[in-house]
mmCIF file of the protein (N, C-alpha, C, O) and its ligand, coordinates in Angstrom:
data_MODEL
# 
_entry.id   MODEL 
# 
loop_
_entity.id 
_entity.type 
_entity.pdbx_number_of_molecules 
1 polymer     1 
2 non-polymer 1 
# 
_entity_poly.entity_id                      1 
_entity_poly.type                           'polypeptide(L)' 
_entity_poly.nstd_linkage                   no 
_entity_poly.nstd_monomer                   no 
_entity_poly.pdbx_seq_one_letter_code       MDPNSPSGIYKCTKCGNEETHVQGRSFAPCSKCQNNDWKLVRKTK 
_entity_poly.pdbx_seq_one_letter_code_can   MDPNSPSGIYKCTKCGNEETHVQGRSFAPCSKCQNNDWKLVRKTK 
_entity_poly.pdbx_strand_id                 A 
# 
loop_
_entity_poly_seq.entity_id 
_entity_poly_seq.num 
_entity_poly_seq.mon_id 
_entity_poly_seq.hetero 
1 1  MET n 
1 2  ASP n 
1 3  PRO n 
1 4  ASN n 
1 5  SER n 
1 6  PRO n 
1 7  SER n 
1 8  GLY n 
1 9  ILE n 
1 10 TYR n 
1 11 LYS n 
1 12 CYS n 
1 13 THR n 
1 14 LYS n 
1 15 CYS n 
1 16 GLY n 
1 17 ASN n 
1 18 GLU n 
1 19 GLU n 
1 20 THR n 
1 21 HIS n 
1 22 VAL n 
1 23 GLN n 
1 24 GLY n 
1 25 ARG n 
1 26 SER n 
1 27 PHE n 
1 28 ALA n 
1 29 PRO n 
1 30 CYS n 
1 31 SER n 
1 32 LYS n 
1 33 CYS n 
1 34 GLN n 
1 35 ASN n 
1 36 ASN n 
1 37 ASP n 
1 38 TRP n 
1 39 LYS n 
1 40 LEU n 
1 41 VAL n 
1 42 ARG n 
1 43 LYS n 
1 44 THR n 
1 45 LYS n 
# 
loop_
_struct_asym.id 
_struct_asym.entity_id 
A 1 
B 2 
# 
loop_
_chem_comp.id 
_chem_comp.type 
_chem_comp.mon_nstd_flag 
ALA 'L-peptide linking' y 
ARG 'L-peptide linking' y 
ASN 'L-peptide linking' y 
ASP 'L-peptide linking' y 
CYS 'L-peptide linking' y 
GLN 'L-peptide linking' y 
GLU 'L-peptide linking' y 
GLY 'peptide linking'   y 
HIS 'L-peptide linking' y 
ILE 'L-peptide linking' y 
LEU 'L-peptide linking' y 
LYS 'L-peptide linking' y 
MET 'L-peptide linking' y 
PHE 'L-peptide linking' y 
PRO 'L-peptide linking' y 
SER 'L-peptide linking' y 
THR 'L-peptide linking' y 
TRP 'L-peptide linking' y 
TYR 'L-peptide linking' y 
VAL 'L-peptide linking' y 
ZN  non-polymer         . 
# 
_pdbx_entity_nonpoly.entity_id   2 
_pdbx_entity_nonpoly.name        ? 
_pdbx_entity_nonpoly.comp_id     ZN 
# 
_pdbx_nonpoly_scheme.asym_id         B 
_pdbx_nonpoly_scheme.entity_id       2 
_pdbx_nonpoly_scheme.mon_id          ZN 
_pdbx_nonpoly_scheme.ndb_seq_num     1 
_pdbx_nonpoly_scheme.pdb_seq_num     101 
_pdbx_nonpoly_scheme.auth_seq_num    101 
_pdbx_nonpoly_scheme.pdb_mon_id      ZN 
_pdbx_nonpoly_scheme.auth_mon_id     ZN 
_pdbx_nonpoly_scheme.pdb_strand_id   A 
_pdbx_nonpoly_scheme.pdb_ins_code    . 
# 
loop_
_atom_site.group_PDB 
_atom_site.id 
_atom_site.type_symbol 
_atom_site.label_atom_id 
_atom_site.label_alt_id 
_atom_site.label_comp_id 
_atom_site.label_asym_id 
_atom_site.label_entity_id 
_atom_site.label_seq_id 
_atom_site.pdbx_PDB_ins_code 
_atom_site.Cartn_x 
_atom_site.Cartn_y 
_atom_site.Cartn_z 
_atom_site.occupancy 
_atom_site.B_iso_or_equiv 
_atom_site.pdbx_formal_charge 
_atom_site.auth_seq_id 
_atom_site.auth_comp_id 
_atom_site.auth_asym_id 
_atom_site.auth_atom_id 
_atom_site.pdbx_PDB_model_num 
ATOM   1   N  N  . MET A 1 1  ? 106.660 99.330  114.239 1.00 0.00 ? 1   MET A N  1 
ATOM   2   C  CA . MET A 1 1  ? 106.258 98.262  115.164 1.00 0.00 ? 1   MET A CA 1 
ATOM   3   C  C  . MET A 1 1  ? 107.356 97.218  115.321 1.00 0.00 ? 1   MET A C  1 
ATOM   4   O  O  . MET A 1 1  ? 108.317 97.193  114.553 1.00 0.00 ? 1   MET A O  1 
ATOM   5   N  N  . ASP A 1 2  ? 107.208 96.385  116.292 1.00 0.00 ? 2   ASP A N  1 
ATOM   6   C  CA . ASP A 1 2  ? 108.211 95.361  116.585 1.00 0.00 ? 2   ASP A CA 1 
ATOM   7   C  C  . ASP A 1 2  ? 108.318 94.333  115.455 1.00 0.00 ? 2   ASP A C  1 
ATOM   8   O  O  . ASP A 1 2  ? 107.326 93.686  115.116 1.00 0.00 ? 2   ASP A O  1 
ATOM   9   N  N  . PRO A 1 3  ? 109.513 94.176  114.866 1.00 0.00 ? 3   PRO A N  1 
ATOM   10  C  CA . PRO A 1 3  ? 109.681 93.187  113.781 1.00 0.00 ? 3   PRO A CA 1 
ATOM   11  C  C  . PRO A 1 3  ? 109.354 91.771  114.228 1.00 0.00 ? 3   PRO A C  1 
ATOM   12  O  O  . PRO A 1 3  ? 109.047 90.910  113.404 1.00 0.00 ? 3   PRO A O  1 
ATOM   13  N  N  . ASN A 1 4  ? 109.420 91.532  115.526 1.00 0.00 ? 4   ASN A N  1 
ATOM   14  C  CA . ASN A 1 4  ? 109.145 90.188  116.028 1.00 0.00 ? 4   ASN A CA 1 
ATOM   15  C  C  . ASN A 1 4  ? 107.659 89.945  116.305 1.00 0.00 ? 4   ASN A C  1 
ATOM   16  O  O  . ASN A 1 4  ? 107.289 88.918  116.873 1.00 0.00 ? 4   ASN A O  1 
ATOM   17  N  N  . SER A 1 5  ? 106.819 90.887  115.903 1.00 0.00 ? 5   SER A N  1 
ATOM   18  C  CA . SER A 1 5  ? 105.383 90.641  115.989 1.00 0.00 ? 5   SER A CA 1 
ATOM   19  C  C  . SER A 1 5  ? 105.047 89.413  115.143 1.00 0.00 ? 5   SER A C  1 
ATOM   20  O  O  . SER A 1 5  ? 105.705 89.163  114.133 1.00 0.00 ? 5   SER A O  1 
ATOM   21  N  N  . PRO A 1 6  ? 104.044 88.655  115.539 1.00 0.00 ? 6   PRO A N  1 
ATOM   22  C  CA . PRO A 1 6  ? 103.717 87.425  114.803 1.00 0.00 ? 6   PRO A CA 1 
ATOM   23  C  C  . PRO A 1 6  ? 103.349 87.695  113.348 1.00 0.00 ? 6   PRO A C  1 
ATOM   24  O  O  . PRO A 1 6  ? 102.781 88.737  113.020 1.00 0.00 ? 6   PRO A O  1 
ATOM   25  N  N  . SER A 1 7  ? 103.683 86.732  112.475 1.00 0.00 ? 7   SER A N  1 
ATOM   26  C  CA . SER A 1 7  ? 103.335 86.846  111.063 1.00 0.00 ? 7   SER A CA 1 
ATOM   27  C  C  . SER A 1 7  ? 101.834 86.917  110.890 1.00 0.00 ? 7   SER A C  1 
ATOM   28  O  O  . SER A 1 7  ? 101.091 86.241  111.601 1.00 0.00 ? 7   SER A O  1 
ATOM   29  N  N  . GLY A 1 8  ? 101.385 87.730  109.952 1.00 0.00 ? 8   GLY A N  1 
ATOM   30  C  CA . GLY A 1 8  ? 99.955  87.803  109.714 1.00 0.00 ? 8   GLY A CA 1 
ATOM   31  C  C  . GLY A 1 8  ? 99.558  89.008  108.887 1.00 0.00 ? 8   GLY A C  1 
ATOM   32  O  O  . GLY A 1 8  ? 100.397 89.762  108.393 1.00 0.00 ? 8   GLY A O  1 
ATOM   33  N  N  . ILE A 1 9  ? 98.252  89.164  108.752 1.00 0.00 ? 9   ILE A N  1 
ATOM   34  C  CA . ILE A 1 9  ? 97.700  90.314  108.050 1.00 0.00 ? 9   ILE A CA 1 
ATOM   35  C  C  . ILE A 1 9  ? 97.457  91.411  109.080 1.00 0.00 ? 9   ILE A C  1 
ATOM   36  O  O  . ILE A 1 9  ? 96.792  91.198  110.093 1.00 0.00 ? 9   ILE A O  1 
ATOM   37  N  N  . TYR A 1 10 ? 97.997  92.562  108.805 1.00 0.00 ? 10  TYR A N  1 
ATOM   38  C  CA . TYR A 1 10 ? 97.830  93.692  109.718 1.00 0.00 ? 10  TYR A CA 1 
ATOM   39  C  C  . TYR A 1 10 ? 97.063  94.818  109.027 1.00 0.00 ? 10  TYR A C  1 
ATOM   40  O  O  . TYR A 1 10 ? 97.207  95.063  107.829 1.00 0.00 ? 10  TYR A O  1 
ATOM   41  N  N  . LYS A 1 11 ? 96.255  95.482  109.823 1.00 0.00 ? 11  LYS A N  1 
ATOM   42  C  CA . LYS A 1 11 ? 95.466  96.583  109.292 1.00 0.00 ? 11  LYS A CA 1 
ATOM   43  C  C  . LYS A 1 11 ? 95.948  97.884  109.902 1.00 0.00 ? 11  LYS A C  1 
ATOM   44  O  O  . LYS A 1 11 ? 96.120  97.992  111.116 1.00 0.00 ? 11  LYS A O  1 
ATOM   45  N  N  . CYS A 1 12 ? 96.160  98.861  109.052 1.00 0.00 ? 12  CYS A N  1 
ATOM   46  C  CA . CYS A 1 12 ? 96.547  100.194 109.508 1.00 0.00 ? 12  CYS A CA 1 
ATOM   47  C  C  . CYS A 1 12 ? 95.393  100.785 110.315 1.00 0.00 ? 12  CYS A C  1 
ATOM   48  O  O  . CYS A 1 12 ? 94.251  100.813 109.858 1.00 0.00 ? 12  CYS A O  1 
ATOM   49  N  N  . THR A 1 13 ? 95.709  101.255 111.517 1.00 0.00 ? 13  THR A N  1 
ATOM   50  C  CA . THR A 1 13 ? 94.636  101.773 112.374 1.00 0.00 ? 13  THR A CA 1 
ATOM   51  C  C  . THR A 1 13 ? 94.155  103.137 111.898 1.00 0.00 ? 13  THR A C  1 
ATOM   52  O  O  . THR A 1 13 ? 93.127  103.631 112.361 1.00 0.00 ? 13  THR A O  1 
ATOM   53  N  N  . LYS A 1 14 ? 94.879  103.736 110.992 1.00 0.00 ? 14  LYS A N  1 
ATOM   54  C  CA . LYS A 1 14 ? 94.545  105.085 110.550 1.00 0.00 ? 14  LYS A CA 1 
ATOM   55  C  C  . LYS A 1 14 ? 93.708  105.083 109.266 1.00 0.00 ? 14  LYS A C  1 
ATOM   56  O  O  . LYS A 1 14 ? 92.680  105.756 109.188 1.00 0.00 ? 14  LYS A O  1 
ATOM   57  N  N  . CYS A 1 15 ? 94.164  104.308 108.246 1.00 0.00 ? 15  CYS A N  1 
ATOM   58  C  CA . CYS A 1 15 ? 93.474  104.367 106.953 1.00 0.00 ? 15  CYS A CA 1 
ATOM   59  C  C  . CYS A 1 15 ? 92.836  103.034 106.567 1.00 0.00 ? 15  CYS A C  1 
ATOM   60  O  O  . CYS A 1 15 ? 92.113  102.963 105.574 1.00 0.00 ? 15  CYS A O  1 
ATOM   61  N  N  . GLY A 1 16 ? 93.095  101.977 107.341 1.00 0.00 ? 16  GLY A N  1 
ATOM   62  C  CA . GLY A 1 16 ? 92.442  100.698 107.054 1.00 0.00 ? 16  GLY A CA 1 
ATOM   63  C  C  . GLY A 1 16 ? 93.158  99.853  106.021 1.00 0.00 ? 16  GLY A C  1 
ATOM   64  O  O  . GLY A 1 16 ? 92.686  98.772  105.672 1.00 0.00 ? 16  GLY A O  1 
ATOM   65  N  N  . ASN A 1 17 ? 94.287  100.327 105.529 1.00 0.00 ? 17  ASN A N  1 
ATOM   66  C  CA . ASN A 1 17 ? 95.080  99.554  104.574 1.00 0.00 ? 17  ASN A CA 1 
ATOM   67  C  C  . ASN A 1 17 ? 95.563  98.255  105.224 1.00 0.00 ? 17  ASN A C  1 
ATOM   68  O  O  . ASN A 1 17 ? 95.988  98.254  106.379 1.00 0.00 ? 17  ASN A O  1 
ATOM   69  N  N  . GLU A 1 18 ? 95.497  97.155  104.479 1.00 0.00 ? 18  GLU A N  1 
ATOM   70  C  CA . GLU A 1 18 ? 95.952  95.871  105.030 1.00 0.00 ? 18  GLU A CA 1 
ATOM   71  C  C  . GLU A 1 18 ? 97.242  95.441  104.364 1.00 0.00 ? 18  GLU A C  1 
ATOM   72  O  O  . GLU A 1 18 ? 97.372  95.489  103.140 1.00 0.00 ? 18  GLU A O  1 
ATOM   73  N  N  . GLU A 1 19 ? 98.198  95.018  105.185 1.00 0.00 ? 19  GLU A N  1 
ATOM   74  C  CA . GLU A 1 19 ? 99.463  94.544  104.652 1.00 0.00 ? 19  GLU A CA 1 
ATOM   75  C  C  . GLU A 1 19 ? 99.905  93.303  105.400 1.00 0.00 ? 19  GLU A C  1 
ATOM   76  O  O  . GLU A 1 19 ? 99.538  93.079  106.554 1.00 0.00 ? 19  GLU A O  1 
ATOM   77  N  N  . THR A 1 20 ? 100.707 92.497  104.705 1.00 0.00 ? 20  THR A N  1 
ATOM   78  C  CA . THR A 1 20 ? 101.214 91.264  105.302 1.00 0.00 ? 20  THR A CA 1 
ATOM   79  C  C  . THR A 1 20 ? 102.546 91.520  105.988 1.00 0.00 ? 20  THR A C  1 
ATOM   80  O  O  . THR A 1 20 ? 103.420 92.196  105.447 1.00 0.00 ? 20  THR A O  1 
ATOM   81  N  N  . HIS A 1 21 ? 102.682 90.979  107.166 1.00 0.00 ? 21  HIS A N  1 
ATOM   82  C  CA . HIS A 1 21 ? 103.951 91.073  107.879 1.00 0.00 ? 21  HIS A CA 1 
ATOM   83  C  C  . HIS A 1 21 ? 104.490 89.672  108.121 1.00 0.00 ? 21  HIS A C  1 
ATOM   84  O  O  . HIS A 1 21 ? 103.742 88.758  108.468 1.00 0.00 ? 21  HIS A O  1 
ATOM   85  N  N  . VAL A 1 22 ? 105.799 89.512  107.936 1.00 0.00 ? 22  VAL A N  1 
ATOM   86  C  CA . VAL A 1 22 ? 106.453 88.245  108.243 1.00 0.00 ? 22  VAL A CA 1 
ATOM   87  C  C  . VAL A 1 22 ? 107.335 88.445  109.465 1.00 0.00 ? 22  VAL A C  1 
ATOM   88  O  O  . VAL A 1 22 ? 108.170 89.349  109.506 1.00 0.00 ? 22  VAL A O  1 
ATOM   89  N  N  . GLN A 1 23 ? 107.138 87.595  110.447 1.00 0.00 ? 23  GLN A N  1 
ATOM   90  C  CA . GLN A 1 23 ? 107.877 87.720  111.701 1.00 0.00 ? 23  GLN A CA 1 
ATOM   91  C  C  . GLN A 1 23 ? 109.381 87.758  111.461 1.00 0.00 ? 23  GLN A C  1 
ATOM   92  O  O  . GLN A 1 23 ? 109.920 86.932  110.725 1.00 0.00 ? 23  GLN A O  1 
ATOM   93  N  N  . GLY A 1 24 ? 110.046 88.710  112.079 1.00 0.00 ? 24  GLY A N  1 
ATOM   94  C  CA . GLY A 1 24 ? 111.483 88.837  111.966 1.00 0.00 ? 24  GLY A CA 1 
ATOM   95  C  C  . GLY A 1 24 ? 111.916 89.850  110.927 1.00 0.00 ? 24  GLY A C  1 
ATOM   96  O  O  . GLY A 1 24 ? 113.057 90.313  110.942 1.00 0.00 ? 24  GLY A O  1 
ATOM   97  N  N  . ARG A 1 25 ? 111.008 90.198  110.024 1.00 0.00 ? 25  ARG A N  1 
ATOM   98  C  CA . ARG A 1 25 ? 111.341 91.220  109.030 1.00 0.00 ? 25  ARG A CA 1 
ATOM   99  C  C  . ARG A 1 25 ? 110.950 92.595  109.551 1.00 0.00 ? 25  ARG A C  1 
ATOM   100 O  O  . ARG A 1 25 ? 110.098 92.724  110.430 1.00 0.00 ? 25  ARG A O  1 
ATOM   101 N  N  . SER A 1 26 ? 111.579 93.606  108.999 1.00 0.00 ? 26  SER A N  1 
ATOM   102 C  CA . SER A 1 26 ? 111.280 94.952  109.460 1.00 0.00 ? 26  SER A CA 1 
ATOM   103 C  C  . SER A 1 26 ? 109.819 95.294  109.176 1.00 0.00 ? 26  SER A C  1 
ATOM   104 O  O  . SER A 1 26 ? 109.258 94.909  108.150 1.00 0.00 ? 26  SER A O  1 
ATOM   105 N  N  . PHE A 1 27 ? 109.232 96.016  110.096 1.00 0.00 ? 27  PHE A N  1 
ATOM   106 C  CA . PHE A 1 27 ? 107.828 96.356  109.974 1.00 0.00 ? 27  PHE A CA 1 
ATOM   107 C  C  . PHE A 1 27 ? 107.742 97.796  109.474 1.00 0.00 ? 27  PHE A C  1 
ATOM   108 O  O  . PHE A 1 27 ? 107.865 98.742  110.252 1.00 0.00 ? 27  PHE A O  1 
ATOM   109 N  N  . ALA A 1 28 ? 107.531 97.948  108.183 1.00 0.00 ? 28  ALA A N  1 
ATOM   110 C  CA . ALA A 1 28 ? 107.541 99.276  107.572 1.00 0.00 ? 28  ALA A CA 1 
ATOM   111 C  C  . ALA A 1 28 ? 106.261 100.041 107.893 1.00 0.00 ? 28  ALA A C  1 
ATOM   112 O  O  . ALA A 1 28 ? 105.216 99.440  108.145 1.00 0.00 ? 28  ALA A O  1 
ATOM   113 N  N  . PRO A 1 29 ? 106.349 101.363 107.882 1.00 0.00 ? 29  PRO A N  1 
ATOM   114 C  CA . PRO A 1 29 ? 105.134 102.163 108.048 1.00 0.00 ? 29  PRO A CA 1 
ATOM   115 C  C  . PRO A 1 29 ? 104.163 101.905 106.898 1.00 0.00 ? 29  PRO A C  1 
ATOM   116 O  O  . PRO A 1 29 ? 104.549 101.392 105.847 1.00 0.00 ? 29  PRO A O  1 
ATOM   117 N  N  . CYS A 1 30 ? 102.921 102.262 107.110 1.00 0.00 ? 30  CYS A N  1 
ATOM   118 C  CA . CYS A 1 30 ? 101.896 102.102 106.083 1.00 0.00 ? 30  CYS A CA 1 
ATOM   119 C  C  . CYS A 1 30 ? 102.329 102.771 104.783 1.00 0.00 ? 30  CYS A C  1 
ATOM   120 O  O  . CYS A 1 30 ? 102.794 103.911 104.787 1.00 0.00 ? 30  CYS A O  1 
ATOM   121 N  N  . SER A 1 31 ? 102.172 102.047 103.664 1.00 0.00 ? 31  SER A N  1 
ATOM   122 C  CA . SER A 1 31 ? 102.602 102.591 102.377 1.00 0.00 ? 31  SER A CA 1 
ATOM   123 C  C  . SER A 1 31 ? 101.692 103.708 101.891 1.00 0.00 ? 31  SER A C  1 
ATOM   124 O  O  . SER A 1 31 ? 102.049 104.469 100.992 1.00 0.00 ? 31  SER A O  1 
ATOM   125 N  N  . LYS A 1 32 ? 100.515 103.797 102.495 1.00 0.00 ? 32  LYS A N  1 
ATOM   126 C  CA . LYS A 1 32 ? 99.563  104.814 102.036 1.00 0.00 ? 32  LYS A CA 1 
ATOM   127 C  C  . LYS A 1 32 ? 99.569  106.078 102.894 1.00 0.00 ? 32  LYS A C  1 
ATOM   128 O  O  . LYS A 1 32 ? 99.475  107.188 102.372 1.00 0.00 ? 32  LYS A O  1 
ATOM   129 N  N  . CYS A 1 33 ? 99.679  105.904 104.214 1.00 0.00 ? 33  CYS A N  1 
ATOM   130 C  CA . CYS A 1 33 ? 99.576  107.097 105.065 1.00 0.00 ? 33  CYS A CA 1 
ATOM   131 C  C  . CYS A 1 33 ? 100.749 107.252 106.027 1.00 0.00 ? 33  CYS A C  1 
ATOM   132 O  O  . CYS A 1 33 ? 100.779 108.186 106.828 1.00 0.00 ? 33  CYS A O  1 
ATOM   133 N  N  . GLN A 1 34 ? 101.719 106.333 105.948 1.00 0.00 ? 34  GLN A N  1 
ATOM   134 C  CA . GLN A 1 34 ? 102.930 106.423 106.774 1.00 0.00 ? 34  GLN A CA 1 
ATOM   135 C  C  . GLN A 1 34 ? 102.670 106.217 108.264 1.00 0.00 ? 34  GLN A C  1 
ATOM   136 O  O  . GLN A 1 34 ? 103.561 106.422 109.088 1.00 0.00 ? 34  GLN A O  1 
ATOM   137 N  N  . ASN A 1 35 ? 101.479 105.822 108.598 1.00 0.00 ? 35  ASN A N  1 
ATOM   138 C  CA . ASN A 1 35 ? 101.186 105.495 109.986 1.00 0.00 ? 35  ASN A CA 1 
ATOM   139 C  C  . ASN A 1 35 ? 101.990 104.255 110.383 1.00 0.00 ? 35  ASN A C  1 
ATOM   140 O  O  . ASN A 1 35 ? 102.273 103.397 109.546 1.00 0.00 ? 35  ASN A O  1 
ATOM   141 N  N  . ASN A 1 36 ? 102.347 104.169 111.635 1.00 0.00 ? 36  ASN A N  1 
ATOM   142 C  CA . ASN A 1 36 ? 103.132 103.001 112.060 1.00 0.00 ? 36  ASN A CA 1 
ATOM   143 C  C  . ASN A 1 36 ? 102.439 102.274 113.208 1.00 0.00 ? 36  ASN A C  1 
ATOM   144 O  O  . ASN A 1 36 ? 103.087 101.689 114.075 1.00 0.00 ? 36  ASN A O  1 
ATOM   145 N  N  . ASP A 1 37 ? 101.140 102.322 113.195 1.00 0.00 ? 37  ASP A N  1 
ATOM   146 C  CA . ASP A 1 37 ? 100.367 101.646 114.221 1.00 0.00 ? 37  ASP A CA 1 
ATOM   147 C  C  . ASP A 1 37 ? 99.439  100.650 113.544 1.00 0.00 ? 37  ASP A C  1 
ATOM   148 O  O  . ASP A 1 37 ? 98.537  101.035 112.800 1.00 0.00 ? 37  ASP A O  1 
ATOM   149 N  N  . TRP A 1 38 ? 99.667  99.356  113.807 1.00 0.00 ? 38  TRP A N  1 
ATOM   150 C  CA . TRP A 1 38 ? 98.957  98.294  113.114 1.00 0.00 ? 38  TRP A CA 1 
ATOM   151 C  C  . TRP A 1 38 ? 98.171  97.428  114.077 1.00 0.00 ? 38  TRP A C  1 
ATOM   152 O  O  . TRP A 1 38 ? 98.548  97.246  115.234 1.00 0.00 ? 38  TRP A O  1 
ATOM   153 N  N  . LYS A 1 39 ? 97.079  96.905  113.575 1.00 0.00 ? 39  LYS A N  1 
ATOM   154 C  CA . LYS A 1 39 ? 96.273  95.982  114.356 1.00 0.00 ? 39  LYS A CA 1 
ATOM   155 C  C  . LYS A 1 39 ? 96.273  94.637  113.640 1.00 0.00 ? 39  LYS A C  1 
ATOM   156 O  O  . LYS A 1 39 ? 96.016  94.562  112.438 1.00 0.00 ? 39  LYS A O  1 
ATOM   157 N  N  . LEU A 1 40 ? 96.562  93.586  114.384 1.00 0.00 ? 40  LEU A N  1 
ATOM   158 C  CA . LEU A 1 40 ? 96.590  92.248  113.783 1.00 0.00 ? 40  LEU A CA 1 
ATOM   159 C  C  . LEU A 1 40 ? 95.177  91.811  113.415 1.00 0.00 ? 40  LEU A C  1 
ATOM   160 O  O  . LEU A 1 40 ? 94.279  91.793  114.257 1.00 0.00 ? 40  LEU A O  1 
ATOM   161 N  N  . VAL A 1 41 ? 94.995  91.459  112.147 1.00 0.00 ? 41  VAL A N  1 
ATOM   162 C  CA . VAL A 1 41 ? 93.685  90.990  111.680 1.00 0.00 ? 41  VAL A CA 1 
ATOM   163 C  C  . VAL A 1 41 ? 93.634  89.477  111.735 1.00 0.00 ? 41  VAL A C  1 
ATOM   164 O  O  . VAL A 1 41 ? 92.694  88.890  112.272 1.00 0.00 ? 41  VAL A O  1 
ATOM   165 N  N  . ARG A 1 42 ? 94.662  88.849  111.168 1.00 0.00 ? 42  ARG A N  1 
ATOM   166 C  CA . ARG A 1 42 ? 94.659  87.399  111.094 1.00 0.00 ? 42  ARG A CA 1 
ATOM   167 C  C  . ARG A 1 42 ? 96.086  86.885  111.062 1.00 0.00 ? 42  ARG A C  1 
ATOM   168 O  O  . ARG A 1 42 ? 96.911  87.379  110.292 1.00 0.00 ? 42  ARG A O  1 
ATOM   169 N  N  . LYS A 1 43 ? 96.376  85.912  111.881 1.00 0.00 ? 43  LYS A N  1 
ATOM   170 C  CA . LYS A 1 43 ? 97.722  85.330  111.888 1.00 0.00 ? 43  LYS A CA 1 
ATOM   171 C  C  . LYS A 1 43 ? 97.897  84.371  110.724 1.00 0.00 ? 43  LYS A C  1 
ATOM   172 O  O  . LYS A 1 43 ? 96.959  83.679  110.328 1.00 0.00 ? 43  LYS A O  1 
ATOM   173 N  N  . THR A 1 44 ? 99.100  84.339  110.184 1.00 0.00 ? 44  THR A N  1 
ATOM   174 C  CA . THR A 1 44 ? 99.442  83.375  109.134 1.00 0.00 ? 44  THR A CA 1 
ATOM   175 C  C  . THR A 1 44 ? 100.655 82.593  109.578 1.00 0.00 ? 44  THR A C  1 
ATOM   176 O  O  . THR A 1 44 ? 101.278 82.923  110.588 1.00 0.00 ? 44  THR A O  1 
ATOM   177 N  N  . LYS A 1 45 ? 101.000 81.542  108.823 1.00 0.00 ? 45  LYS A N  1 
ATOM   178 C  CA . LYS A 1 45 ? 102.136 80.717  109.185 1.00 0.00 ? 45  LYS A CA 1 
ATOM   179 C  C  . LYS A 1 45 ? 103.424 81.272  108.577 1.00 0.00 ? 45  LYS A C  1 
ATOM   180 O  O  . LYS A 1 45 ? 104.497 80.702  108.776 1.00 0.00 ? 45  LYS A O  1 
HETATM 181 ZN ZN . ZN  B 2 .  ? 97.565  103.693 106.612 1.00 0.00 2 101 ZN  A ZN 1 
# 
């Protein structure tokens, strides 16, 4: 996913795993299922 996506908690659309993303950092695939499609759950600062 785009590293410039807003910072927040993202949920893997495939397995439901939640991970934190910080804007500007690389957006790694899901650590559990390697899926690379995330849904924003909650934005953080
Ligand atoms: Zn996953």
